[in-house]
C-alpha positions in Angstrom: 7.2 25.1 16.6 8.4 28.7 18.0 5.4 28.3 20.5 5.7 24.8 21.5 2.1 23.7 20.3 0.6 21.8 17.7 -3.1 22.6 16.4 -5.2 21.6 13.9 -7.0 24.7 11.4 -10.1 25.3 12.1 -12.5 23.8 9.0 -13.5 27.0 7.9 -9.6 27.5 7.1 -8.4 24.4 5.7 -9.4 24.7 2.3 -7.5 28.6 2.5 -4.4 26.7 3.9 -4.4 23.7 1.4 -4.4 26.5 -1.5 -1.9 28.4 -0.1 0.3 25.2 0.7 0.3 24.5 -3.0 1.8 27.9 -3.8 -1.9 28.7 -5.7 -2.9 32.8 -5.4 -4.8 33.6 -2.1 -7.4 36.0 -2.0 -6.1 38.2 0.1 -9.4 38.2 2.9 -8.5 34.3 3.1 -4.6 35.7 3.3 -5.5 37.7 5.9 -7.3 35.3 8.1 -4.9 33.2 7.8 -2.4 35.4 9.3 -5.0 36.9 11.9 -4.9 33.3 13.3 -1.5 33.1 13.6 -1.3 30.7 11.0 0.8 32.6 8.7 3.5 35.3 9.0 2.7 38.7 7.6 5.0 39.3 4.6 6.0 35.5 4.5 8.2 33.6 2.2 5.1 31.0 1.3 5.2 27.8 1.7 7.9 25.2 2.7 8.6 21.8 0.9 6.4 18.9 2.8 9.0 17.1 4.5 10.2 13.9 2.5 11.1 11.0 4.9 11.4 7.6 4.1 8.3 5.6 5.8 9.8 3.6 8.4 9.6 0.1 7.5 11.7 -1.8 10.3 12.5 -1.4 14.1 15.9 -1.7 15.4 15.0 -2.5 18.7 13.8 -6.0 17.6 16.6 -6.6 15.9 19.1 -9.1 16.6 22.1 -8.6 18.0 21.9 -6.3 20.2 25.3 -6.2 21.7 24.6 -3.5 24.0 26.8 -3.1 27.2 25.8 -2.1 30.8 27.3 1.3 29.8 24.9 2.1 27.0 22.2 1.4 29.5 23.2 4.2 31.7 24.2 6.6 28.9 20.6 6.1 27.6 19.2 6.6 31.7 21.4 9.9 31.9 20.9 11.3 28.3 16.8 10.6 29.1 17.4 12.3 32.7 18.7 15.8 30.7 16.1 15.2 28.2 13.3 15.4 30.6 14.8 18.6 32.4 15.2 20.2 29.1 11.9 19.9 27.9 10.7 21.3 31.1 12.6 24.3 31.0 13.7 25.2 27.5 11.6 26.0 24.3 11.4 22.8 21.7 12.8 25.2 19.1 15.8 25.8 21.4 16.1 22.1 22.1 16.0 21.5 18.6 18.6 24.1 17.3 21.0 22.1 20.0 20.6 19.4 18.2 21.2 20.7 14.7 24.6 22.5 16.4 25.9 19.3 17.6 25.5 17.6 14.4 29.3 16.2 13.7 30.6 17.1 10.4 31.7 14.1 9.6 29.1 11.0 10.4 30.2 7.6 10.8 29.8 4.7 7.7 26.1 5.3 6.7 25.5 1.4 6.3 26.7 -0.2 9.6 23.7 -0.1 11.5 25.7 -1.9 14.2 26.0 1.2 16.5 22.2 2.0 16.2 21.4 -1.2 17.4 23.2 -0.7 19.9 21.3 2.4 20.5 18.1 0.9 20.8 18.6 -2.2 22.6 20.1 0.3 25.5 16.6 2.4 25.5 14.8 -0.7 25.0 16.6 -1.9 28.5 16.4 1.7 29.8 12.9 1.2 29.9 12.8 -1.5 33.0 14.0 1.2 34.9 12.5 4.7 33.3 8.9 4.9 32.2 8.4 5.1 28.8 5.1 5.6 28.2 4.2 9.3 27.3 7.9 9.8 27.3 8.5 10.1 23.6 9.6 13.4 23.2 12.6 13.0 25.7 13.5 9.5 24.5 13.9 10.3 20.8 15.7 13.9 22.1 18.3 11.7 24.3 18.4 9.1 21.5 19.3 11.8 19.1 22.0 13.3 21.0 23.6 9.6 21.8 23.6 9.1 18.1 25.2 12.4 17.4 28.0 11.3 19.9 28.5 8.3 18.3 28.8 10.3 15.2 26.0 7.8 13.4 23.5 9.3 11.0 20.0 9.7 12.9 16.7 11.7 12.1 14.6 13.3 15.2 11.0 13.0 13.1 7.8 14.8 14.8 4.3 13.4 13.3 0.9 13.9 14.0 -2.4 12.1 13.6 -6.1 13.5 13.8 -9.6 12.0 14.5 -8.3 11.8 17.6 -5.5 14.0 18.0 -2.1 13.0 18.7 2.0 13.8 17.9 4.4 11.3 18.6 8.3 11.9 18.0 10.6 9.1 17.5 14.3 8.6 15.8 14.9 6.8 12.7 17.6 6.1 10.6 17.0 5.2 7.0 13.6 3.2 7.0 14.4 2.0 10.1 13.1 2.9 14.0 16.1 3.4 16.6 13.7 4.6 19.3 9.8 5.0 19.0 8.3 1.5 18.2 7.4 1.1 14.7 3.7 0.0 15.2 3.3 3.2 16.7 5.6 5.2 14.2 3.3 3.8 11.4 0.5 5.4 13.0 1.7 9.0 12.1 2.3 11.4 9.5 5.8 13.3 9.9 5.3 16.9 9.8 9.0 17.5 11.0 12.3 16.2 10.4 15.9 17.1 12.2 19.0 15.8 10.8 
């Protein structure tokens, strides 16, 4: 993430990386190849556990009632414009670190999804004025900031797919997509979850 890029492993390195990721011993030559390609860092502590996040089953943008206000829509637009500027000016690792630092100590009631439905609805409405296509990252960052502002527990999820390679970013609460479109989200495998 520090380099702000995704990459797919070369086929020749995939078996070595898969072996390393399970914690199995790796020949020093194979380990050196992974380090030389920048996939692993020398002296690293070993594999990080795989991302565990519930699969998305629902889309709050399609739930009723929405109940968003004009203020919600204006806030969604302002946050998206700010997120677009941030994405152009800052590395993704810095943006994620700021999101993690803004988490509130005591989240709101963990079972009340009505504020999250308002967020989802406001972002759908904002798409009338702001282009949503190919803007998943700034939209998700903006939605996550609004969730934090409202004290709502949510997760910023980064996912990928291969053949053809593509990446997507969305905001999810439990098994519900807040911003990101459920049908699109189902095509991606989460690789990073920021809460």
